[in-house]
gemmi code that builds the backbone of each chain (N, CA, C; Angstrom):
import gemmi

chains = {
    "A": [
        ("MET", (70.091, 61.500, -27.439), (70.507, 60.830, -28.683), (70.390, 59.325, -28.499)),
        ("ASN", (69.415, 58.754, -29.160), (69.198, 57.314, -28.968), (70.043, 56.510, -29.966)),
        ("PRO", (70.172, 55.238, -29.716), (71.048, 54.403, -30.567), (70.683, 54.453, -32.048)),
        ("LYS", (69.404, 54.601, -32.357), (69.000, 54.634, -33.776), (69.640, 55.825, -34.503)),
        ("ASP", (69.703, 56.979, -33.811), (70.312, 58.154, -34.425), (71.796, 57.921, -34.676)),
        ("ILE", (72.448, 57.279, -33.696), (73.888, 57.018, -33.847), (74.130, 56.131, -35.060)),
        ("ILE", (73.295, 55.090, -35.202), (73.471, 54.185, -36.345), (73.198, 54.917, -37.655)),
        ("ASP", (72.182, 55.807, -37.648), (71.870, 56.559, -38.867), (73.045, 57.447, -39.270)),
        ("ILE", (73.603, 58.166, -38.288), (74.719, 59.057, -38.600), (75.921, 58.249, -39.077)),
        ("ALA", (76.189, 57.130, -38.382), (77.321, 56.286, -38.773), (77.134, 55.743, -40.186)),
        ("ALA", (75.879, 55.361, -40.526), (75.629, 54.837, -41.870), (75.838, 55.924, -42.915)),
        ("ASP", (75.399, 57.166, -42.595), (75.589, 58.256, -43.556), (77.073, 58.514, -43.797)),
        ("VAL", (77.835, 58.586, -42.685), (79.282, 58.840, -42.823), (79.942, 57.711, -43.614)),
        ("THR", (79.533, 56.461, -43.305), (80.110, 55.306, -44.015), (79.819, 55.381, -45.503)),
        ("MET", (78.589, 55.774, -45.852), (78.243, 55.836, -47.282), (79.052, 56.912, -47.990)),
        ("MET", (79.283, 58.044, -47.300), (80.112, 59.084, -47.924), (81.524, 58.567, -48.182)),
        ("MET", (82.100, 57.883, -47.171), (83.461, 57.369, -47.327), (83.510, 56.310, -48.420)),
        ("LEU", (82.474, 55.445, -48.478), (82.467, 54.412, -49.509), (82.317, 55.022, -50.900)),
        ("SER", (81.531, 56.120, -50.993), (81.401, 56.782, -52.288), (82.743, 57.314, -52.753)),
        ("PHE", (83.491, 57.907, -51.815), (84.826, 58.411, -52.158), (85.730, 57.261, -52.603)),
        ("ALA", (85.649, 56.130, -51.880), (86.462, 54.964, -52.254), (86.077, 54.460, -53.640)),
        ("LEU", (84.778, 54.492, -53.938), (84.305, 54.055, -55.255), (84.877, 54.943, -56.359)),
        ("LEU", (84.929, 56.253, -56.066), (85.498, 57.200, -57.042), (86.963, 56.864, -57.301)),
        ("LEU", (87.713, 56.607, -56.223), (89.133, 56.280, -56.387), (89.303, 54.974, -57.158)),
        ("VAL", (88.403, 53.999, -56.918), (88.474, 52.727, -57.642), (88.270, 52.960, -59.137)),
        ("VAL", (87.281, 53.824, -59.458), (87.018, 54.112, -60.880), (88.241, 54.765, -61.520)),
        ("VAL", (88.862, 55.687, -60.776), (90.076, 56.330, -61.301), (91.147, 55.282, -61.581)),
        ("ARG", (91.303, 54.329, -60.666), (92.338, 53.313, -60.859), (91.991, 52.393, -62.039)),
        ("ILE", (90.713, 52.082, -62.200), (90.337, 51.215, -63.326), (90.582, 51.929, -64.647)),
        ("VAL", (90.258, 53.226, -64.709), (90.430, 53.944, -65.971), (91.907, 54.193, -66.257)),
        ("ARG", (92.664, 54.634, -65.259), (94.058, 54.990, -65.483), (94.964, 53.780, -65.482)),
        ("GLY", (94.752, 52.895, -64.475), (95.627, 51.786, -64.105), (96.574, 51.310, -65.198)),
        ("PRO", (97.868, 51.540, -65.091), (98.735, 51.299, -66.242), (98.732, 49.864, -66.730)),
        ("THR", (98.639, 48.894, -65.824), (98.718, 47.500, -66.277), (97.404, 46.778, -66.002)),
        ("LEU", (97.254, 45.630, -66.631), (96.041, 44.826, -66.433), (95.880, 44.334, -64.989)),
        ("PRO", (96.949, 43.844, -64.321), (96.773, 43.446, -62.913), (96.269, 44.573, -62.023)),
        ("ASP", (96.683, 45.832, -62.313), (96.155, 46.952, -61.534), (94.649, 47.039, -61.656)),
        ("ARG", (94.159, 46.878, -62.880), (92.722, 46.983, -63.097), (91.992, 45.818, -62.427)),
        ("ILE", (92.623, 44.622, -62.423), (91.965, 43.471, -61.803), (91.845, 43.670, -60.300)),
        ("VAL", (92.921, 44.167, -59.678), (92.857, 44.421, -58.238), (91.827, 45.498, -57.941)),
        ("ALA", (91.729, 46.488, -58.836), (90.727, 47.543, -58.633), (89.317, 46.971, -58.737)),
        ("LEU", (89.103, 46.037, -59.668), (87.771, 45.422, -59.780), (87.440, 44.608, -58.543)),
        ("ASP", (88.477, 43.935, -57.982), (88.252, 43.184, -56.745), (87.863, 44.127, -55.618)),
        ("LEU", (88.549, 45.282, -55.579), (88.216, 46.275, -54.561), (86.814, 46.830, -54.781)),
        ("LEU", (86.416, 46.938, -56.045), (85.056, 47.402, -56.364), (84.015, 46.482, -55.727)),
        ("VAL", (84.260, 45.156, -55.836), (83.341, 44.196, -55.207), (83.296, 44.425, -53.699)),
        ("GLY", (84.474, 44.664, -53.108), (84.513, 44.905, -51.664), (83.729, 46.139, -51.261)),
        ("VAL", (83.882, 47.209, -52.053), (83.160, 48.450, -51.745), (81.663, 48.241, -51.887)),
        ("VAL", (81.262, 47.467, -52.901), (79.825, 47.213, -53.100), (79.261, 46.384, -51.952)),
        ("ILE", (80.068, 45.429, -51.455), (79.625, 44.663, -50.278), (79.387, 45.610, -49.103)),
        ("GLY", (80.314, 46.561, -48.926), (80.133, 47.540, -47.857), (78.868, 48.358, -48.040)),
        ("PHE", (78.604, 48.770, -49.292), (77.387, 49.527, -49.591), (76.139, 48.731, -49.226)),
        ("ILE", (76.113, 47.465, -49.669), (74.923, 46.641, -49.421), (74.690, 46.480, -47.918)),
        ("ALA", (75.787, 46.220, -47.181), (75.646, 46.036, -45.735), (75.164, 47.318, -45.074)),
        ("THR", (75.705, 48.462, -45.525), (75.306, 49.731, -44.909), (73.846, 50.052, -45.194)),
        ("ILE", (73.427, 49.846, -46.459), (72.031, 50.135, -46.808), (71.094, 49.193, -46.053)),
        ("GLY", (71.513, 47.910, -45.942), (70.707, 46.967, -45.193), (70.545, 47.362, -43.740)),
        ("LEU", (71.617, 47.889, -43.159), (71.565, 48.316, -41.755), (70.694, 49.555, -41.603)),
        ("LYS", (70.812, 50.472, -42.563), (70.064, 51.736, -42.477), (68.568, 51.505, -42.695)),
        ("ALA", (68.241, 50.613, -43.665), (66.842, 50.347, -43.961), (66.274, 49.225, -43.099)),
        ("GLU", (67.109, 48.610, -42.271), (66.711, 47.487, -41.411), (66.127, 46.343, -42.218)),
        ("ILE", (66.700, 46.092, -43.403), (66.322, 44.931, -44.210), (67.523, 43.994, -44.183)),
        ("PHE", (67.453, 42.970, -43.330), (68.657, 42.178, -43.107), (68.836, 41.079, -44.141)),
        ("GLN", (67.884, 40.922, -45.077), (68.116, 40.001, -46.193), (69.254, 40.484, -47.070)),
        ("TYR", (69.528, 41.808, -47.039), (70.618, 42.346, -47.853), (71.962, 41.726, -47.473)),
        ("LEU", (72.089, 41.315, -46.205), (73.370, 40.746, -45.772), (73.658, 39.442, -46.513)),
        ("ASP", (72.599, 38.672, -46.854), (72.808, 37.433, -47.610), (73.315, 37.736, -49.009)),
        ("ILE", (72.784, 38.831, -49.599), (73.297, 39.237, -50.910), (74.775, 39.590, -50.789)),
        ("ALA", (75.138, 40.254, -49.681), (76.539, 40.619, -49.477), (77.409, 39.371, -49.368)),
        ("ILE", (76.911, 38.334, -48.663), (77.684, 37.088, -48.537), (77.874, 36.453, -49.912)),
        ("ALA", (76.774, 36.371, -50.681), (76.866, 35.751, -52.006), (77.825, 36.533, -52.897)),
        ("LEU", (77.768, 37.857, -52.817), (78.656, 38.674, -53.649), (80.115, 38.482, -53.236)),
        ("GLY", (80.348, 38.320, -51.931), (81.716, 38.083, -51.482), (82.274, 36.778, -52.005)),
        ("LEU", (81.435, 35.730, -51.995), (81.911, 34.427, -52.468), (82.130, 34.429, -53.974)),
        ("VAL", (81.194, 35.043, -54.716), (81.282, 35.005, -56.170), (82.331, 36.000, -56.690)),
        ("GLY", (82.467, 37.131, -55.983), (83.477, 38.103, -56.395), (84.879, 37.552, -56.305)),
        ("PHE", (85.119, 36.716, -55.296), (86.425, 36.066, -55.189), (86.676, 35.169, -56.395)),
        ("LEU", (85.627, 34.453, -56.806), (85.758, 33.586, -57.983), (86.108, 34.410, -59.221)),
        ("ALA", (85.475, 35.585, -59.362), (85.750, 36.432, -60.529), (87.205, 36.875, -60.538)),
        ("THR", (87.714, 37.251, -59.353), (89.101, 37.691, -59.286), (90.060, 36.559, -59.635)),
        ("VAL", (89.758, 35.351, -59.127), (90.608, 34.199, -59.428), (90.595, 33.895, -60.920)),
        ("ALA", (89.395, 33.991, -61.531), (89.306, 33.720, -62.967), (90.106, 34.747, -63.761)),
        ("PHE", (90.060, 36.017, -63.314), (90.867, 37.052, -63.979), (92.361, 36.743, -63.838)),
        ("ALA", (92.761, 36.318, -62.630), (94.174, 36.009, -62.397), (94.628, 34.866, -63.302)),
        ("ARG", (93.747, 33.860, -63.443), (94.085, 32.737, -64.311), (94.178, 33.203, -65.764)),
        ("PHE", (93.295, 34.138, -66.132), (93.338, 34.698, -67.483), (94.679, 35.384, -67.733)),
        ("VAL", (95.162, 36.125, -66.728), (96.458, 36.794, -66.896), (97.568, 35.772, -67.032)),
        ("MET", (97.495, 34.681, -66.237), (98.574, 33.692, -66.263), (98.604, 32.927, -67.580)),
        ("THR", (97.426, 32.592, -68.119), (97.398, 31.768, -69.327), (97.286, 32.598, -70.598)),
        ("ARG", (97.419, 33.921, -70.477), (97.161, 34.754, -71.639), (98.202, 34.518, -72.725)),
        ("GLY", (99.445, 34.235, -72.295), (100.474, 33.977, -73.297), (100.127, 32.785, -74.159)),
        ("ARG", (99.478, 31.781, -73.535), (99.144, 30.583, -74.299), (97.827, 30.716, -75.032)),
        ("ALA", (97.006, 31.705, -74.625), (95.699, 31.830, -75.251), (95.787, 32.442, -76.635)),
        ("GLY", (96.923, 33.025, -76.971), (97.135, 33.432, -78.338), (96.702, 34.835, -78.679)),
        ("ASP", (96.417, 35.692, -77.669), (96.034, 37.061, -78.025), (97.247, 37.971, -77.942)),
        ("ALA", (97.190, 39.058, -78.685), (98.329, 39.958, -78.757), (98.460, 40.739, -77.462)),
        ("ALA", (99.664, 41.212, -77.171), (99.947, 41.905, -75.929), (99.532, 43.366, -76.053)),
        ("THR", (98.255, 43.630, -76.188), (97.810, 44.994, -76.460), (97.761, 45.847, -75.211)),
        ("THR", (97.526, 45.257, -74.046), (97.329, 46.078, -72.861), (98.519, 46.067, -71.924)),
        ("LEU", (99.643, 45.526, -72.339), (100.821, 45.593, -71.491), (101.347, 47.024, -71.480)),
        ("PRO", (101.967, 47.447, -70.378), (102.321, 48.862, -70.251), (103.346, 49.325, -71.283)),
        ("ASP", (104.234, 48.444, -71.698), (105.311, 48.888, -72.584), (104.961, 48.687, -74.053)),
        ("SER", (103.702, 48.344, -74.339), (103.357, 48.110, -75.727), (102.652, 49.336, -76.287)),
        ("GLY", (103.336, 50.051, -77.125), (102.751, 51.225, -77.742), (101.857, 50.816, -78.887)),
        ("PRO", (101.325, 51.792, -79.619), (100.473, 51.464, -80.762), (101.243, 50.741, -81.869)),
        ("ASP", (102.591, 50.919, -81.880), (103.367, 50.255, -82.930), (103.494, 48.762, -82.661)),
        ("SER", (103.781, 48.433, -81.370), (104.045, 47.042, -81.043), (102.776, 46.276, -80.710)),
        ("ALA", (101.602, 46.902, -80.911), (100.360, 46.284, -80.437), (100.118, 44.927, -81.077)),
        ("TYR", (100.336, 44.837, -82.358), (100.027, 43.572, -83.023), (101.273, 42.885, -83.562)),
        ("SER", (102.443, 43.356, -83.091), (103.667, 42.755, -83.618), (104.119, 41.563, -82.788)),
        ("GLY", (103.546, 41.402, -81.577), (103.948, 40.278, -80.747), (103.587, 38.962, -81.406)),
        ("GLU", (104.434, 37.964, -81.193), (104.164, 36.700, -81.851), (102.957, 36.027, -81.192)),
        ("VAL", (102.122, 35.463, -82.005), (100.901, 34.825, -81.524), (101.170, 33.326, -81.404)),
        ("ARG", (101.090, 32.861, -80.155), (101.333, 31.429, -79.931), (100.029, 30.744, -79.591)),
        ("ARG", (99.876, 29.559, -79.999), (98.689, 28.785, -79.640), (99.076, 27.338, -79.380)),
    ],
    "B": [
        ("MET", (96.073, 26.476, -61.088), (97.025, 27.467, -60.582), (97.709, 26.892, -59.341)),
        ("ASN", (98.991, 26.939, -59.328), (99.746, 26.216, -58.317), (100.245, 27.105, -57.191)),
        ("THR", (99.449, 28.054, -56.752), (99.870, 28.856, -55.600), (99.347, 28.195, -54.335)),
        ("ILE", (100.219, 28.102, -53.324), (99.862, 27.292, -52.150), (98.771, 27.969, -51.335)),
        ("ILE", (98.722, 29.294, -51.337), (97.673, 29.993, -50.579), (96.307, 29.647, -51.159)),
        ("PHE", (96.208, 29.740, -52.475), (94.930, 29.477, -53.135), (94.512, 28.025, -52.966)),
        ("ARG", (95.489, 27.103, -53.134), (95.148, 25.686, -53.016), (94.750, 25.319, -51.593)),
        ("THR", (95.271, 26.042, -50.600), (94.916, 25.753, -49.206), (93.544, 26.309, -48.854)),
        ("ILE", (93.256, 27.517, -49.343), (92.035, 28.189, -48.901), (90.825, 27.736, -49.711)),
        ("SER", (91.038, 27.217, -50.920), (89.879, 26.977, -51.777), (88.960, 25.856, -51.280)),
        ("PRO", (89.454, 24.720, -50.699), (88.482, 23.743, -50.171), (87.584, 24.313, -49.094)),
        ("VAL", (88.123, 25.186, -48.250), (87.307, 25.812, -47.203), (86.220, 26.663, -47.833)),
        ("LEU", (86.619, 27.467, -48.831), (85.652, 28.336, -49.493), (84.608, 27.524, -50.249)),
        ("VAL", (85.042, 26.411, -50.852), (84.107, 25.569, -51.600), (83.058, 24.990, -50.652)),
        ("ALA", (83.512, 24.488, -49.492), (82.559, 23.933, -48.529), (81.581, 24.999, -48.051)),
        ("LEU", (82.114, 26.188, -47.769), (81.265, 27.292, -47.294), (80.246, 27.682, -48.349)),
        ("THR", (80.692, 27.746, -49.619), (79.793, 28.160, -50.689), (78.692, 27.128, -50.919)),
        ("LEU", (79.061, 25.835, -50.850), (78.036, 24.796, -51.038), (77.010, 24.834, -49.910)),
        ("LEU", (77.484, 25.049, -48.676), (76.566, 25.162, -47.538), (75.633, 26.352, -47.733)),
        ("PHE", (76.189, 27.463, -48.194), (75.374, 28.658, -48.414), (74.351, 28.417, -49.525)),
        ("SER", (74.738, 27.634, -50.532), (73.793, 27.363, -51.629), (72.605, 26.546, -51.125)),
        ("VAL", (72.879, 25.571, -50.251), (71.767, 24.785, -49.689), (70.870, 25.673, -48.829)),
        ("PHE", (71.492, 26.555, -48.060), (70.726, 27.484, -47.214), (69.819, 28.365, -48.061)),
        ("VAL", (70.370, 28.927, -49.153), (69.587, 29.806, -50.022), (68.452, 29.031, -50.669)),
        ("THR", (68.735, 27.772, -51.071), (67.688, 26.974, -51.725), (66.530, 26.687, -50.784)),
        ("LEU", (66.842, 26.248, -49.568), (65.777, 25.852, -48.646), (65.013, 27.051, -48.113)),
        ("ARG", (65.636, 28.226, -48.083), (64.944, 29.407, -47.583), (64.032, 30.004, -48.629)),
        ("GLY", (64.222, 29.556, -49.909), (63.566, 30.237, -51.010), (62.061, 30.256, -50.984)),
        ("HIS", (61.429, 29.456, -50.125), (59.976, 29.421, -50.200), (59.332, 30.660, -49.604)),
        ("ASN", (59.908, 31.197, -48.560), (59.281, 32.329, -47.871), (60.032, 33.631, -48.054)),
        ("GLU", (61.325, 33.568, -48.353), (62.130, 34.775, -48.421), (62.962, 34.715, -49.698)),
        ("PRO", (63.697, 35.802, -50.035), (64.507, 35.768, -51.259), (65.421, 34.559, -51.304)),
        ("GLY", (65.511, 33.945, -52.450), (66.311, 32.738, -52.597), (65.614, 31.807, -53.567)),
        ("GLY", (65.953, 30.532, -53.524), (65.287, 29.561, -54.378), (66.266, 28.655, -55.071)),
        ("GLY", (65.714, 27.700, -55.833), (66.548, 26.674, -56.433), (67.508, 27.213, -57.470)),
        ("PHE", (67.052, 28.177, -58.279), (67.900, 28.643, -59.371), (69.136, 29.356, -58.841)),
        ("ILE", (68.931, 30.311, -57.950), (70.084, 31.081, -57.456), (70.972, 30.192, -56.587)),
        ("GLY", (70.359, 29.251, -55.835), (71.166, 28.323, -55.049), (72.035, 27.453, -55.937)),
        ("GLY", (71.452, 26.988, -57.063), (72.225, 26.186, -57.998), (73.381, 26.964, -58.588)),
        ("LEU", (73.140, 28.241, -58.901), (74.231, 29.044, -59.464), (75.348, 29.240, -58.453)),
        ("ILE", (75.000, 29.398, -57.167), (76.036, 29.544, -56.141), (76.832, 28.242, -56.029)),
        ("ALA", (76.139, 27.092, -56.115), (76.842, 25.806, -56.065), (77.780, 25.660, -57.256)),
        ("VAL", (77.331, 26.127, -58.429), (78.196, 26.055, -59.609), (79.458, 26.885, -59.406)),
        ("SER", (79.310, 28.060, -58.785), (80.505, 28.872, -58.556), (81.469, 28.157, -57.627)),
        ("ALA", (80.946, 27.376, -56.679), (81.837, 26.600, -55.813), (82.606, 25.555, -56.618)),
        ("PHE", (81.889, 24.821, -57.492), (82.571, 23.784, -58.287), (83.576, 24.407, -59.250)),
        ("ALA", (83.223, 25.567, -59.807), (84.147, 26.230, -60.725), (85.420, 26.666, -59.995)),
        ("LEU", (85.240, 27.154, -58.755), (86.405, 27.553, -57.959), (87.297, 26.347, -57.662)),
        ("TYR", (86.663, 25.220, -57.323), (87.437, 24.012, -57.043), (88.176, 23.547, -58.293)),
        ("GLY", (87.521, 23.694, -59.453), (88.177, 23.321, -60.698), (89.363, 24.213, -61.015)),
        ("LEU", (89.242, 25.506, -60.680), (90.361, 26.422, -60.935), (91.558, 26.071, -60.066)),
        ("SER", (91.300, 25.640, -58.820), (92.431, 25.434, -57.908), (93.006, 24.031, -58.029)),
        ("HIS", (92.163, 23.001, -58.204), (92.653, 21.624, -58.157), (92.563, 20.889, -59.487)),
        ("GLY", (92.027, 21.528, -60.495), (91.942, 20.844, -61.775), (90.601, 20.174, -61.987)),
        ("VAL", (90.225, 20.053, -63.254), (88.906, 19.512, -63.590), (88.747, 18.037, -63.200)),
        ("PRO", (89.747, 17.143, -63.411), (89.534, 15.738, -63.025), (89.226, 15.561, -61.541)),
        ("THR", (89.842, 16.387, -60.678), (89.548, 16.299, -59.247), (88.088, 16.620, -58.966)),
        ("VAL", (87.560, 17.628, -59.664), (86.154, 17.994, -59.441), (85.242, 16.875, -59.912)),
        ("ARG", (85.548, 16.294, -61.079), (84.698, 15.218, -61.591), (84.716, 14.029, -60.633)),
        ("HIS", (85.898, 13.764, -60.038), (85.979, 12.668, -59.079), (85.204, 13.007, -57.805)),
        ("ALA", (85.280, 14.255, -57.365), (84.628, 14.641, -56.111), (83.111, 14.649, -56.256)),
        ("MET", (82.602, 14.907, -57.468), (81.147, 14.947, -57.647), (80.533, 13.554, -57.732)),
        ("ARG", (81.345, 12.532, -57.971), (80.929, 11.122, -58.017), (80.044, 10.806, -59.217)),
        ("PHE", (79.122, 11.691, -59.569), (78.267, 11.461, -60.736), (78.645, 12.463, -61.806)),
        ("HIS", (78.351, 12.106, -63.053), (78.546, 13.080, -64.125), (77.552, 14.231, -63.934)),
        ("PRO", (77.969, 15.469, -64.187), (77.047, 16.599, -63.967), (75.717, 16.454, -64.689)),
        ("MET", (75.729, 15.868, -65.898), (74.448, 15.730, -66.606), (73.537, 14.714, -65.932)),
        ("GLU", (74.132, 13.713, -65.246), (73.306, 12.786, -64.472), (72.608, 13.522, -63.326)),
        ("ILE", (73.335, 14.446, -62.706), (72.725, 15.235, -61.627), (71.582, 16.078, -62.173)),
        ("ALA", (71.798, 16.666, -63.371), (70.742, 17.471, -63.986), (69.522, 16.601, -64.297)),
        ("GLY", (69.762, 15.386, -64.801), (68.647, 14.499, -65.103), (67.882, 14.100, -63.871)),
        ("PHE", (68.598, 13.828, -62.773), (67.929, 13.492, -61.519), (67.070, 14.650, -61.038)),
        ("GLY", (67.601, 15.878, -61.187), (66.833, 17.043, -60.772), (65.562, 17.200, -61.577)),
        ("LEU", (65.671, 16.960, -62.885), (64.477, 17.067, -63.743), (63.455, 16.014, -63.364)),
        ("PHE", (63.946, 14.801, -63.056), (63.032, 13.734, -62.618), (62.339, 14.124, -61.325)),
        ("LEU", (63.096, 14.694, -60.376), (62.521, 15.069, -59.080), (61.462, 16.153, -59.254)),
        ("ALA", (61.773, 17.153, -60.102), (60.820, 18.238, -60.323), (59.552, 17.704, -60.989)),
        ("GLY", (59.726, 16.807, -61.975), (58.557, 16.242, -62.642), (57.745, 15.366, -61.711)),
        ("ALA", (58.426, 14.564, -60.879), (57.723, 13.656, -59.972), (56.928, 14.433, -58.938)),
        ("SER", (57.466, 15.577, -58.475), (56.715, 16.369, -57.499), (55.440, 16.937, -58.122)),
        ("GLY", (55.447, 17.153, -59.452), (54.215, 17.571, -60.102), (53.270, 16.408, -60.326)),
        ("MET", (53.839, 15.231, -60.648), (53.026, 14.049, -60.929), (52.278, 13.561, -59.695)),
        ("LEU", (52.743, 13.955, -58.505), (52.098, 13.498, -57.277), (50.644, 13.949, -57.216)),
        ("SER", (50.317, 15.012, -57.957), (48.940, 15.517, -57.910), (47.960, 14.575, -58.610)),
        ("ILE", (48.468, 13.608, -59.411), (47.575, 12.613, -60.005), (46.861, 11.829, -58.907)),
        ("VAL", (47.641, 11.475, -57.852), (47.093, 10.632, -56.785), (45.946, 11.339, -56.079)),
        ("PHE", (46.054, 12.671, -55.921), (45.062, 13.405, -55.155), (43.989, 14.032, -56.044)),
        ("GLY", (44.061, 13.800, -57.350), (43.023, 14.293, -58.241), (42.951, 15.800, -58.352)),
        ("VAL", (44.105, 16.461, -58.319), (44.130, 17.923, -58.471), (44.976, 18.251, -59.697)),
        ("PRO", (44.911, 19.499, -60.244), (45.689, 19.834, -61.436), (47.199, 19.650, -61.246)),
        ("PHE", (47.892, 19.518, -62.370), (49.343, 19.281, -62.375), (50.069, 20.391, -61.624)),
        ("LEU", (51.076, 20.021, -60.820), (51.933, 20.934, -60.056), (51.183, 21.711, -58.970)),
        ("THR", (50.041, 21.207, -58.518), (49.383, 21.836, -57.365), (50.229, 21.618, -56.108)),
        ("GLY", (50.351, 22.652, -55.292), (51.130, 22.534, -54.072), (50.420, 21.680, -53.038)),
        ("LEU", (51.092, 20.609, -52.588), (50.523, 19.718, -51.573), (51.415, 19.776, -50.346)),
        ("TRP", (50.773, 19.867, -49.181), (51.537, 20.059, -47.947), (51.233, 18.954, -46.952)),
        ("VAL", (52.278, 18.524, -46.232), (52.098, 17.679, -45.055), (52.931, 18.285, -43.933)),
        ("PHE", (52.457, 18.089, -42.698), (53.161, 18.646, -41.542), (53.463, 17.544, -40.536)),
        ("PRO", (54.412, 16.648, -40.844), (54.741, 15.596, -39.866), (55.581, 16.170, -38.722)),
        ("THR", (55.506, 15.497, -37.584), (56.309, 15.893, -36.430), (57.506, 14.951, -36.309)),
        ("ILE", (58.709, 15.460, -36.547), (59.930, 14.664, -36.500), (60.758, 15.149, -35.318)),
        ("PHE", (61.034, 14.248, -34.379), (61.788, 14.560, -33.165), (61.174, 15.742, -32.421)),
        ("GLY", (59.845, 15.798, -32.375), (59.184, 16.845, -31.625), (59.128, 18.193, -32.301)),
        ("VAL", (59.573, 18.274, -33.572), (59.536, 19.545, -34.297), (58.622, 19.373, -35.496)),
        ("GLU", (57.694, 20.315, -35.675), (56.804, 20.238, -36.827), (57.544, 20.696, -38.075)),
        ("VAL", (57.635, 19.801, -39.057), (58.367, 20.094, -40.280), (57.370, 20.247, -41.412)),
        ("ALA", (57.489, 21.332, -42.165), (56.583, 21.566, -43.290), (57.214, 21.000, -44.553)),
        ("LEU", (56.651, 19.886, -45.048), (57.119, 19.302, -46.301), (56.082, 19.594, -47.377)),
        ("SER", (56.533, 19.939, -48.570), (55.586, 20.296, -49.616), (56.160, 19.924, -50.973)),
        ("THR", (55.283, 19.784, -51.964), (55.774, 19.522, -53.313), (56.517, 20.721, -53.910)),
        ("PRO", (56.138, 21.985, -53.606), (56.972, 23.078, -54.116), (58.419, 22.992, -53.663)),
        ("MET", (58.650, 22.502, -52.416), (60.025, 22.391, -51.944), (60.800, 21.367, -52.769)),
        ("PHE", (60.158, 20.222, -53.066), (60.868, 19.218, -53.867), (61.061, 19.698, -55.299)),
        ("PHE", (60.101, 20.482, -55.805), (60.279, 21.070, -57.130), (61.489, 22.008, -57.133)),
        ("ASP", (61.620, 22.791, -56.059), (62.745, 23.721, -55.956), (64.070, 22.976, -55.868)),
        ("ILE", (64.072, 21.862, -55.102), (65.300, 21.062, -55.008), (65.646, 20.483, -56.376)),
        ("GLY", (64.605, 20.090, -57.133), (64.843, 19.608, -58.489), (65.462, 20.667, -59.378)),
        ("VAL", (64.936, 21.898, -59.279), (65.515, 23.009, -60.046), (66.978, 23.223, -59.643)),
        ("TYR", (67.247, 23.114, -58.344), (68.616, 23.261, -57.849), (69.553, 22.260, -58.529)),
        ("PHE", (69.115, 20.996, -58.616), (69.979, 19.978, -59.224), (70.111, 20.194, -60.723)),
        ("VAL", (69.022, 20.611, -61.377), (69.105, 20.845, -62.821), (70.116, 21.951, -63.121)),
        ("VAL", (70.002, 23.072, -62.391), (70.907, 24.195, -62.638), (72.342, 23.810, -62.287)),
        ("THR", (72.524, 23.153, -61.123), (73.870, 22.753, -60.721), (74.499, 21.846, -61.773)),
        ("GLY", (73.742, 20.805, -62.187), (74.312, 19.835, -63.115), (74.629, 20.437, -64.464)),
        ("SER", (73.674, 21.167, -65.038), (73.891, 21.637, -66.410), (74.963, 22.714, -66.464)),
        ("ILE", (74.914, 23.689, -65.556), (75.895, 24.781, -65.632), (77.277, 24.286, -65.211)),
        ("THR", (77.344, 23.326, -64.248), (78.650, 22.761, -63.900), (79.244, 22.022, -65.088)),
        ("SER", (78.374, 21.325, -65.843), (78.860, 20.638, -67.039), (79.501, 21.622, -68.009)),
        ("ILE", (78.823, 22.759, -68.218), (79.372, 23.774, -69.122), (80.678, 24.328, -68.572)),
        ("ALA", (80.696, 24.662, -67.282), (81.872, 25.299, -66.692), (83.083, 24.368, -66.740)),
        ("LEU", (82.853, 23.072, -66.403), (83.988, 22.144, -66.410), (84.499, 21.912, -67.827)),
        ("ALA", (83.572, 21.865, -68.795), (84.014, 21.695, -70.183), (84.868, 22.877, -70.629)),
        ("LEU", (84.444, 24.093, -70.255), (85.216, 25.282, -70.630), (86.582, 25.275, -69.953)),
        ("GLU", (86.619, 24.904, -68.651), (87.900, 24.909, -67.941), (88.834, 23.841, -68.497)),
        ("ALA", (88.282, 22.678, -68.859), (89.134, 21.611, -69.392), (89.707, 22.012, -70.745)),
        ("ARG", (88.935, 22.758, -71.526), (89.409, 23.154, -72.847), (90.579, 24.127, -72.741)),
        ("GLU", (90.578, 24.938, -71.667), (91.646, 25.936, -71.519), (92.953, 25.311, -71.078)),
        ("GLY", (92.969, 24.023, -70.760), (94.238, 23.391, -70.441), (94.422, 23.053, -68.983)),
        ("GLY", (93.339, 22.916, -68.227), (93.428, 22.442, -66.850), (94.041, 23.461, -65.916)),
        ("VAL", (94.848, 22.983, -64.992), (95.345, 23.828, -63.901), (96.266, 24.906, -64.443)),
    ],
}
model = gemmi.Model(1)
for chain_id, residues in chains.items():
    chain = gemmi.Chain(chain_id)
    for i, (resn, *xyz) in enumerate(residues, 1):
        res = gemmi.Residue()
        res.name, res.seqid = resn, gemmi.SeqId(i, " ")
        for name, pos in zip(("N", "CA", "C"), xyz):
            atom = gemmi.Atom()
            atom.name, atom.element = name, gemmi.Element(name[0])
            atom.pos, atom.b_iso = gemmi.Position(*pos), 0.0
            res.add_atom(atom)
        chain.add_residue(res)
    model.add_chain(chain)
structure = gemmi.Structure()
structure.add_model(model)
structure.setup_entities()
C-alpha cells in the first residue's frame, strides 16, 4: 500500500464525512428557528466548502485549488460579519420582525417600523 | 461594530487579505488570478476594515480618494497600451523586457502593467461603492 493509495482513501472518507456535514448544515438552514442560527449555519457552509475544495485539490493534485480555498476563507468571514452587522442594525433599518422566533403570522407586520 | 475581538483581529485579516490580493494579481499572467479578482479581494479587505473601524478610518488609511485610485489605474492601463506607439506595433501589443536586477532575471511586460491598472480600477471603483453604502447605513 503506497502513500498515494492512503491519500486516496483518506480523501474519499473525508468527502463522505463532509457530505454528511453539508446535509446537517442544510437541515439547520431550513429549520433553524432564529436568524442567527441560519447565519452561523451559512458560515459553517463556507467552512465545509473550503474543506471540499482542499480535498478535491489534494485528490486531483491540482494545488491551485488551495488558493481558491484561501480566498473563500477570507471572503466568507466578511460575509458572516456583514450578516452579523445586518442583525445588529436591523431594528434601525426599518424592516418588520418577520423572522424572529416568537413572531407568528399575526404579529408579522404589527411591529412598529422605525427609521 | 464595537466588539473587541473583531476590532483586534480585523487589522491582521485586512493586511493578510491585501497581501493575498497582490499575490493573486501578480500571479495572474501564467496561472489563475489576475487584476480583476485581485482587486475584488482588496475591496473585501477595505470593506472589512470599514465594518470594524468605521468608514472615516478607511478613507484616512487609503490616503487618496478611491476614485483617484481608479483614475490612476485607468491611466496606467491606457499608458501601457500607448507604449506600442513608440515601437510601431498595434495598440496593446505585449512588449517584454528581461532586465537583471540583483542577479535575478525579472520579466517585465506591458500586460503586467495593464493588469496592475485593472487592479487599481477595480479596487478604486468598487471600494468607492462599498464605502458609500457602509456610510449610508450609519457607520460603525
